[in-house]
N, CA, C and O atoms as a GROMACS GRO file, in nm:
protein
  456
    1MET      N    1   8.362  17.851   5.573
    1MET     CA    2   8.217  17.875   5.586
    1MET      C    3   8.149  17.833   5.694
    1MET      O    4   8.137  17.711   5.712
    2LYS      N    5   8.096  17.919   5.776
    2LYS     CA    6   8.032  17.852   5.894
    2LYS      C    7   7.871  17.821   5.888
    2LYS      O    8   7.787  17.881   5.821
    3ARG      N    9   7.857  17.733   5.959
    3ARG     CA   10   7.720  17.675   5.941
    3ARG      C   11   7.606  17.685   6.085
    3ARG      O   12   7.628  17.644   6.198
    4SER      N   13   7.496  17.745   6.040
    4SER     CA   14   7.428  17.796   6.199
    4SER      C   15   7.355  17.675   6.231
    4SER      O   16   7.320  17.584   6.156
    5LEU      N   17   7.339  17.687   6.346
    5LEU     CA   18   7.288  17.548   6.411
    5LEU      C   19   7.149  17.595   6.445
    5LEU      O   20   7.117  17.704   6.494
    6PRO      N   21   7.069  17.491   6.408
    6PRO     CA   22   6.920  17.527   6.455
    6PRO      C   23   6.866  17.531   6.629
    6PRO      O   24   6.902  17.440   6.703
    7ILE      N   25   6.814  17.599   6.662
    7ILE     CA   26   6.772  17.633   6.778
    7ILE      C   27   6.671  17.556   6.787
    7ILE      O   28   6.573  17.557   6.713
    8VAL      N   29   6.699  17.454   6.922
    8VAL     CA   30   6.596  17.342   6.934
    8VAL      C   31   6.458  17.410   7.009
    8VAL      O   32   6.344  17.397   6.963
    9ASP      N   33   6.492  17.483   7.131
    9ASP     CA   34   6.395  17.528   7.208
    9ASP      C   35   6.438  17.644   7.289
    9ASP      O   36   6.495  17.629   7.397
   10ASP      N   37   6.408  17.773   7.233
   10ASP     CA   38   6.477  17.863   7.325
   10ASP      C   39   6.395  17.886   7.456
   10ASP      O   40   6.431  17.976   7.530
   11SER      N   41   6.296  17.817   7.485
   11SER     CA   42   6.215  17.863   7.609
   11SER      C   43   6.287  17.791   7.713
   11SER      O   44   6.370  17.700   7.700
   12SER      N   45   6.237  17.854   7.830
   12SER     CA   46   6.321  17.792   7.985
   12SER      C   47   6.244  17.672   8.013
   12SER      O   48   6.304  17.594   8.086
   13GLU      N   49   6.114  17.630   7.970
   13GLU     CA   50   6.043  17.516   8.036
   13GLU      C   51   6.059  17.390   7.892
   13GLU      O   52   6.039  17.423   7.775
   14SER      N   53   6.086  17.294   7.921
   14SER     CA   54   6.076  17.193   7.803
   14SER      C   55   5.977  17.111   7.831
   14SER      O   56   5.950  17.095   7.950
   15SER      N   57   5.900  17.041   7.730
   15SER     CA   58   5.759  16.977   7.729
   15SER      C   59   5.824  16.838   7.738
   15SER      O   60   5.763  16.762   7.813
   16THR      N   61   5.941  16.783   7.674
   16THR     CA   62   5.995  16.663   7.665
   16THR      C   63   6.063  16.622   7.765
   16THR      O   64   6.132  16.703   7.828
   17LYS      N   65   6.059  16.484   7.801
   17LYS     CA   66   6.142  16.439   7.914
   17LYS      C   67   6.275  16.388   7.872
   17LYS      O   68   6.297  16.357   7.754
   18LYS      N   69   6.361  16.379   7.964
   18LYS     CA   70   6.498  16.337   7.930
   18LYS      C   71   6.493  16.217   7.909
   18LYS      O   72   6.397  16.149   7.944
   19PRO      N   73   6.614  16.164   7.838
   19PRO     CA   74   6.608  16.044   7.800
   19PRO      C   75   6.617  15.913   7.912
   19PRO      O   76   6.703  15.919   8.000
   20SER      N   77   6.533  15.807   7.906
   20SER     CA   78   6.584  15.711   7.986
   20SER      C   79   6.663  15.623   7.955
   20SER      O   80   6.662  15.592   7.836
   21ILE      N   81   6.756  15.554   8.045
   21ILE     CA   82   6.876  15.478   7.997
   21ILE      C   83   6.872  15.326   8.067
   21ILE      O   84   6.876  15.337   8.190
   22VAL      N   85   6.867  15.202   8.028
   22VAL     CA   86   6.876  15.108   8.073
   22VAL      C   87   6.998  15.027   8.002
   22VAL      O   88   7.036  15.051   7.887
   23THR      N   89   7.055  14.925   8.089
   23THR     CA   90   7.151  14.846   8.012
   23THR      C   91   7.072  14.712   7.981
   23THR      O   92   6.985  14.656   8.049
   24ILE      N   93   7.117  14.680   7.876
   24ILE     CA   94   7.066  14.538   7.806
   24ILE      C   95   7.168  14.481   7.739
   24ILE      O   96   7.227  14.541   7.649
   25GLY      N   97   7.194  14.371   7.773
   25GLY     CA   98   7.289  14.281   7.668
   25GLY      C   99   7.464  14.350   7.676
   25GLY      O  100   7.557  14.340   7.597
   26GLY      N  101   7.452  14.413   7.796
   26GLY     CA  102   7.607  14.481   7.839
   26GLY      C  103   7.603  14.619   7.774
   26GLY      O  104   7.694  14.692   7.815
   27GLN      N  105   7.523  14.675   7.684
   27GLN     CA  106   7.514  14.786   7.624
   27GLN      C  107   7.413  14.863   7.725
   27GLN      O  108   7.331  14.823   7.808
   28LEU      N  109   7.461  15.003   7.679
   28LEU     CA  110   7.352  15.119   7.749
   28LEU      C  111   7.270  15.151   7.632
   28LEU      O  112   7.325  15.148   7.522
   29VAL      N  113   7.126  15.186   7.641
   29VAL     CA  114   7.059  15.196   7.566
   29VAL      C  115   6.977  15.347   7.604
   29VAL      O  116   6.922  15.357   7.713
   30SER      N  117   6.975  15.438   7.524
   30SER     CA  118   6.901  15.549   7.559
   30SER      C  119   6.731  15.542   7.495
   30SER      O  120   6.714  15.519   7.375
   31VAL      N  121   6.637  15.561   7.567
   31VAL     CA  122   6.502  15.597   7.502
   31VAL      C  123   6.459  15.721   7.519
   31VAL      O  124   6.484  15.788   7.619
   32VAL      N  125   6.399  15.756   7.432
   32VAL     CA  126   6.346  15.923   7.450
   32VAL      C  127   6.231  15.932   7.314
   32VAL      O  128   6.251  15.896   7.198
   33ASP      N  129   6.128  15.982   7.365
   33ASP     CA  130   6.006  15.992   7.245
   33ASP      C  131   6.006  16.163   7.212
   33ASP      O  132   6.054  16.249   7.287
   34THR      N  133   5.954  16.181   7.108
   34THR     CA  134   5.913  16.296   7.073
   34THR      C  135   5.824  16.383   7.135
   34THR      O  136   5.833  16.505   7.124
   35GLY      N  137   5.744  16.330   7.196
   35GLY     CA  138   5.636  16.374   7.265
   35GLY      C  139   5.645  16.403   7.423
   35GLY      O  140   5.741  16.461   7.473
   36ASP      N  141   5.512  16.348   7.510
   36ASP     CA  142   5.561  16.416   7.612
   36ASP      C  143   5.603  16.300   7.712
   36ASP      O  144   5.577  16.327   7.829
   37GLY      N  145   5.657  16.188   7.693
   37GLY     CA  146   5.721  16.107   7.780
   37GLY      C  147   5.671  15.948   7.766
   37GLY      O  148   5.744  15.850   7.768
   38VAL      N  149   5.546  15.950   7.753
   38VAL     CA  150   5.456  15.826   7.782
   38VAL      C  151   5.496  15.702   7.688
   38VAL      O  152   5.495  15.584   7.723
   39ALA      N  153   5.522  15.738   7.599
   39ALA     CA  154   5.584  15.633   7.490
   39ALA      C  155   5.697  15.544   7.507
   39ALA      O  156   5.711  15.427   7.473
   40SER      N  157   5.800  15.652   7.584
   40SER     CA  158   5.909  15.589   7.624
   40SER      C  159   5.923  15.509   7.742
   40SER      O  160   6.000  15.413   7.749
   41ASP      N  161   5.834  15.555   7.852
   41ASP     CA  162   5.820  15.497   7.951
   41ASP      C  163   5.749  15.353   7.917
   41ASP      O  164   5.798  15.244   7.948
   42ARG      N  165   5.638  15.368   7.854
   42ARG     CA  166   5.616  15.218   7.793
   42ARG      C  167   5.695  15.147   7.749
   42ARG      O  168   5.714  15.034   7.794
   43PHE      N  169   5.752  15.191   7.661
   43PHE     CA  170   5.894  15.090   7.560
   43PHE      C  171   6.007  15.063   7.703
   43PHE      O  172   6.062  14.953   7.713
   44ILE      N  173   6.027  15.144   7.781
   44ILE     CA  174   6.120  15.103   7.858
   44ILE      C  175   6.054  14.989   7.958
   44ILE      O  176   6.125  14.895   7.993
   45ASP      N  177   5.946  14.995   7.993
   45ASP     CA  178   5.876  14.887   8.075
   45ASP      C  179   5.874  14.771   8.013
   45ASP      O  180   5.892  14.668   8.077
   46ALA      N  181   5.851  14.770   7.872
   46ALA     CA  182   5.874  14.653   7.789
   46ALA      C  183   6.008  14.600   7.798
   46ALA      O  184   6.033  14.483   7.824
   47LEU      N  185   6.105  14.705   7.772
   47LEU     CA  186   6.268  14.622   7.780
   47LEU      C  187   6.301  14.587   7.911
   47LEU      O  188   6.396  14.509   7.915
   48LEU      N  189   6.248  14.622   8.031
   48LEU     CA  190   6.257  14.586   8.172
   48LEU      C  191   6.195  14.448   8.186
   48LEU      O  192   6.248  14.360   8.254
   49GLU      N  193   6.081  14.432   8.119
   49GLU     CA  194   6.020  14.290   8.130
   49GLU      C  195   6.089  14.189   8.044
   49GLU      O  196   6.082  14.068   8.066
   50ALA      N  197   6.164  14.248   7.936
   50ALA     CA  198   6.224  14.162   7.861
   50ALA      C  199   6.411  14.111   7.909
   50ALA      O  200   6.495  14.033   7.864
   51GLY      N  201   6.403  14.207   8.022
   51GLY     CA  202   6.551  14.140   8.103
   51GLY      C  203   6.684  14.265   8.070
   51GLY      O  204   6.807  14.257   8.062
   52ALA      N  205   6.582  14.378   8.059
   52ALA     CA  206   6.687  14.498   8.102
   52ALA      C  207   6.688  14.547   8.248
   52ALA      O  208   6.596  14.531   8.328
   53ALA      N  209   6.805  14.610   8.271
   53ALA     CA  210   6.833  14.666   8.393
   53ALA      C  211   6.829  14.805   8.407
   53ALA      O  212   6.922  14.863   8.351
   54GLY      N  213   6.744  14.877   8.467
   54GLY     CA  214   6.740  15.014   8.483
   54GLY      C  215   6.863  15.077   8.549
   54GLY      O  216   6.930  15.024   8.637
   55ILE      N  217   6.882  15.193   8.495
   55ILE     CA  218   7.031  15.277   8.552
   55ILE      C  219   6.970  15.427   8.628
   55ILE      O  220   6.921  15.534   8.590
   56ALA      N  221   7.013  15.353   8.774
   56ALA     CA  222   6.925  15.497   8.879
   56ALA      C  223   6.992  15.648   8.818
   56ALA      O  224   6.914  15.742   8.801
   57SER      N  225   7.129  15.664   8.789
   57SER     CA  226   7.129  15.796   8.755
   57SER      C  227   7.225  15.786   8.618
   57SER      O  228   7.324  15.714   8.634
   58SER      N  229   7.215  15.833   8.518
   58SER     CA  230   7.241  15.839   8.418
   58SER      C  231   7.336  15.962   8.364
   58SER      O  232   7.369  15.976   8.246
   59GLY      N  233   7.371  16.044   8.467
   59GLY     CA  234   7.443  16.184   8.446
   59GLY      C  235   7.565  16.162   8.374
   59GLY      O  236   7.589  16.245   8.286
   60ASP      N  237   7.664  16.048   8.393
   60ASP     CA  238   7.782  16.042   8.328
   60ASP      C  239   7.763  15.934   8.214
   60ASP      O  240   7.854  15.910   8.135
   61ALA      N  241   7.664  15.881   8.209
   61ALA     CA  242   7.639  15.746   8.109
   61ALA      C  243   7.656  15.817   7.961
   61ALA      O  244   7.601  15.922   7.929
   62THR      N  245   7.741  15.743   7.879
   62THR     CA  246   7.748  15.772   7.757
   62THR      C  247   7.670  15.649   7.693
   62THR      O  248   7.724  15.539   7.705
   63PRO      N  249   7.535  15.658   7.618
   63PRO     CA  250   7.485  15.527   7.547
   63PRO      C  251   7.541  15.488   7.429
   63PRO      O  252   7.606  15.559   7.352
   64ASP      N  253   7.509  15.348   7.415
   64ASP     CA  254   7.607  15.268   7.277
   64ASP      C  255   7.483  15.268   7.182
   64ASP      O  256   7.503  15.233   7.066
   65LEU      N  257   7.373  15.300   7.215
   65LEU     CA  258   7.260  15.255   7.124
   65LEU      C  259   7.149  15.398   7.180
   65LEU      O  260   7.124  15.423   7.298
   66HIS      N  261   7.105  15.463   7.079
   66HIS     CA  262   6.997  15.556   7.110
   66HIS      C  263   6.861  15.531   7.002
   66HIS      O  264   6.865  15.528   6.879
   67ILE      N  265   6.754  15.516   7.083
   67ILE     CA  266   6.634  15.503   7.034
   67ILE      C  267   6.542  15.591   7.052
   67ILE      O  268   6.522  15.625   7.169
   68VAL      N  269   6.460  15.653   6.948
   68VAL     CA  270   6.363  15.764   6.945
   68VAL      C  271   6.258  15.698   6.900
   68VAL      O  272   6.259  15.620   6.805
   69ILE      N  273   6.113  15.742   7.004
   69ILE     CA  274   6.026  15.706   6.921
   69ILE      C  275   5.948  15.835   6.900
   69ILE      O  276   5.961  15.942   6.960
   70ARG      N  277   5.857  15.801   6.796
   70ARG     CA  278   5.799  15.937   6.717
   70ARG      C  279   5.666  15.917   6.736
   70ARG      O  280   5.594  15.824   6.700
   71GLU      N  281   5.641  16.036   6.809
   71GLU     CA  282   5.505  16.103   6.824
   71GLU      C  283   5.470  16.226   6.732
   71GLU      O  284   5.550  16.309   6.691
   72THR      N  285   5.333  16.221   6.706
   72THR     CA  286   5.295  16.354   6.627
   72THR      C  287   5.304  16.487   6.715
   72THR      O  288   5.236  16.521   6.812
   73PRO      N  289   5.444  16.575   6.626
   73PRO     CA  290   5.461  16.691   6.674
   73PRO      C  291   5.301  16.804   6.676
   73PRO      O  292   5.206  16.795   6.597
   74THR      N  293   5.313  16.885   6.770
   74THR     CA  294   5.173  16.951   6.793
   74THR      C  295   5.212  17.120   6.756
   74THR      O  296   5.124  17.202   6.732
   75SER      N  297   5.336  17.148   6.758
   75SER     CA  298   5.401  17.260   6.708
   75SER      C  299   5.507  17.271   6.624
   75SER      O  300   5.583  17.176   6.605
   76PRO      N  301   5.520  17.391   6.566
   76PRO     CA  302   5.647  17.404   6.471
   76PRO      C  303   5.774  17.348   6.556
   76PRO      O  304   5.850  17.258   6.520
   77GLU      N  305   5.781  17.429   6.690
   77GLU     CA  306   5.936  17.373   6.760
   77GLU      C  307   5.914  17.213   6.823
   77GLU      O  308   6.009  17.140   6.856
   78ALA      N  309   5.780  17.178   6.833
   78ALA     CA  310   5.832  17.047   6.875
   78ALA      C  311   5.843  16.956   6.729
   78ALA      O  312   5.891  16.843   6.741
   79ARG      N  313   5.808  16.991   6.618
   79ARG     CA  314   5.876  16.938   6.527
   79ARG      C  315   5.992  16.966   6.488
   79ARG      O  316   6.035  16.883   6.407
   80LEU      N  317   6.084  17.074   6.520
   80LEU     CA  318   6.195  17.097   6.488
   80LEU      C  319   6.260  17.013   6.593
   80LEU      O  320   6.357  16.949   6.554
   81ARG      N  321   6.226  17.002   6.715
   81ARG     CA  322   6.288  16.897   6.847
   81ARG      C  323   6.294  16.748   6.820
   81ARG      O  324   6.379  16.665   6.855
   82ALA      N  325   6.165  16.733   6.737
   82ALA     CA  326   6.186  16.589   6.680
   82ALA      C  327   6.253  16.543   6.576
   82ALA      O  328   6.299  16.430   6.560
   83GLU      N  329   6.258  16.667   6.482
   83GLU     CA  330   6.376  16.634   6.354
   83GLU      C  331   6.516  16.613   6.436
   83GLU      O  332   6.577  16.508   6.419
   84VAL      N  333   6.567  16.707   6.522
   84VAL     CA  334   6.685  16.680   6.605
   84VAL      C  335   6.728  16.559   6.665
   84VAL      O  336   6.837  16.506   6.647
   85LEU      N  337   6.634  16.517   6.740
   85LEU     CA  338   6.625  16.404   6.798
   85LEU      C  339   6.646  16.306   6.695
   85LEU      O  340   6.751  16.241   6.706
   86GLU      N  341   6.572  16.280   6.599
   86GLU     CA  342   6.570  16.194   6.492
   86GLU      C  343   6.692  16.170   6.419
   86GLU      O  344   6.729  16.055   6.394
   87GLU      N  345   6.752  16.267   6.385
   87GLU     CA  346   6.879  16.306   6.328
   87GLU      C  347   7.002  16.205   6.404
   87GLU      O  348   7.083  16.131   6.348
   88ALA      N  349   6.983  16.230   6.540
   88ALA     CA  350   7.099  16.182   6.648
   88ALA      C  351   7.070  16.041   6.686
   88ALA      O  352   7.148  15.982   6.760
   89ALA      N  353   6.956  15.980   6.635
   89ALA     CA  354   6.902  15.835   6.660
   89ALA      C  355   6.956  15.754   6.574
   89ALA      O  356   6.974  15.782   6.455
   90ASP      N  357   7.004  15.582   6.661
   90ASP     CA  358   7.022  15.482   6.579
   90ASP      C  359   6.906  15.416   6.521
   90ASP      O  360   6.912  15.347   6.419
   91VAL      N  361   6.799  15.438   6.590
   91VAL     CA  362   6.650  15.351   6.557
   91VAL      C  363   6.554  15.458   6.598
   91VAL      O  364   6.556  15.523   6.703
   92VAL      N  365   6.460  15.467   6.487
   92VAL     CA  366   6.322  15.553   6.520
   92VAL      C  367   6.224  15.482   6.538
   92VAL      O  368   6.217  15.423   6.430
   93LEU      N  369   6.146  15.448   6.597
   93LEU     CA  370   6.031  15.387   6.567
   93LEU      C  371   5.890  15.459   6.600
   93LEU      O  372   5.870  15.545   6.686
   94GLY      N  373   5.798  15.402   6.511
   94GLY     CA  374   5.688  15.514   6.489
   94GLY      C  375   5.571  15.483   6.584
   94GLY      O  376   5.458  15.529   6.575
   95SER      N  377   5.620  15.391   6.682
   95SER     CA  378   5.544  15.382   6.814
   95SER      C  379   5.594  15.288   6.914
   95SER      O  380   5.671  15.204   6.866
   96ALA      N  381   5.573  15.279   7.034
   96ALA     CA  382   5.632  15.222   7.111
   96ALA      C  383   5.572  15.069   7.129
   96ALA      O  384   5.481  15.033   7.204
   97ARG      N  385   5.643  15.000   7.048
   97ARG     CA  386   5.592  14.865   7.018
   97ARG      C  387   5.620  14.751   7.167
   97ARG      O  388   5.740  14.755   7.192
   98PRO      N  389   5.572  14.690   7.231
   98PRO     CA  390   5.614  14.621   7.327
   98PRO      C  391   5.668  14.482   7.278
   98PRO      O  392   5.744  14.412   7.346
   99SER      N  393   5.618  14.446   7.143
   99SER     CA  394   5.676  14.319   7.069
   99SER      C  395   5.811  14.357   7.024
   99SER      O  396   5.892  14.268   7.044
  100PHE      N  397   5.856  14.457   6.971
  100PHE     CA  398   5.976  14.506   6.932
  100PHE      C  399   6.066  14.532   7.067
  100PHE      O  400   6.188  14.516   7.057
  101ALA      N  401   6.026  14.560   7.153
  101ALA     CA  402   6.114  14.566   7.297
  101ALA      C  403   6.169  14.394   7.327
  101ALA      O  404   6.286  14.361   7.344
  102ARG      N  405   6.069  14.318   7.328
  102ARG     CA  406   6.078  14.209   7.390
  102ARG      C  407   6.187  14.126   7.296
  102ARG      O  408   6.285  14.074   7.349
  103HIS      N  409   6.164  14.115   7.156
  103HIS     CA  410   6.262  14.082   7.066
  103HIS      C  411   6.410  14.149   7.072
  103HIS      O  412   6.509  14.077   7.055
  104PHE      N  413   6.423  14.301   7.100
  104PHE     CA  414   6.507  14.332   7.124
  104PHE      C  415   6.595  14.284   7.240
  104PHE      O  416   6.710  14.239   7.231
  105GLY      N  417   6.546  14.294   7.316
  105GLY     CA  418   6.583  14.240   7.456
  105GLY      C  419   6.680  14.090   7.422
  105GLY      O  420   6.800  14.068   7.434
  106LEU      N  421   6.552  13.996   7.369
  106LEU     CA  422   6.600  13.877   7.358
  106LEU      C  423   6.745  13.860   7.293
  106LEU      O  424   6.840  13.795   7.336
  107ALA      N  425   6.729  13.964   7.136
  107ALA     CA  426   6.854  13.924   7.061
  107ALA      C  427   6.975  13.973   7.152
  107ALA      O  428   7.078  13.906   7.157
  108CYS      N  429   6.960  14.090   7.223
  108CYS     CA  430   7.060  14.150   7.301
  108CYS      C  431   7.138  14.007   7.409
  108CYS      O  432   7.256  13.972   7.420
  109ALA      N  433   7.045  13.968   7.456
  109ALA     CA  434   7.064  13.856   7.567
  109ALA      C  435   7.152  13.722   7.476
  109ALA      O  436   7.258  13.674   7.516
  110ARG      N  437   7.100  13.692   7.384
  110ARG     CA  438   7.153  13.594   7.307
  110ARG      C  439   7.275  13.633   7.255
  110ARG      O  440   7.369  13.552   7.259
  111TRP      N  441   7.296  13.774   7.192
  111TRP     CA  442   7.448  13.826   7.163
  111TRP      C  443   7.515  13.811   7.276
  111TRP      O  444   7.602  13.724   7.261
  112VAL      N  445   7.514  13.855   7.383
  112VAL     CA  446   7.581  13.821   7.506
  112VAL      C  447   7.612  13.684   7.551
  112VAL      O  448   7.726  13.645   7.575
  113ASN      N  449   7.507  13.615   7.561
  113ASN     CA  450   7.549  13.464   7.544
  113ASN      C  451   7.601  13.371   7.475
  113ASN      O  452   7.629  13.257   7.513
  114SER      N  453   7.620  13.440   7.319
  114SER     CA  454   7.668  13.335   7.244
  114SER      C  455   7.849  13.380   7.228
  114SER      O  456   7.926  13.307   7.165
   0.00000   0.00000   0.00000
């Protein structure tokens, strides 16, 4: 029996930003939000302050951990896109919490140093 795949977005223009990838504690971490990208940028900034290093080109990089930050969908298409992103995520956050980013960064650093 074949299973049909949901169409995430059939338009040529995408309102979501590509995932940002950083390396922290020797692991590649992908961060994306289900909105316009502002929340993921804020979270990435907090990770960088906690000791993460940015990746210049993420073309061939395969992340070890996928973080999705939930935003309120504005349309049925955005809701479907958000569901697909959240299904593939290892961690789904309700908002971009800088305090979580700091704790996450410190925990990864301790894991590497121990």
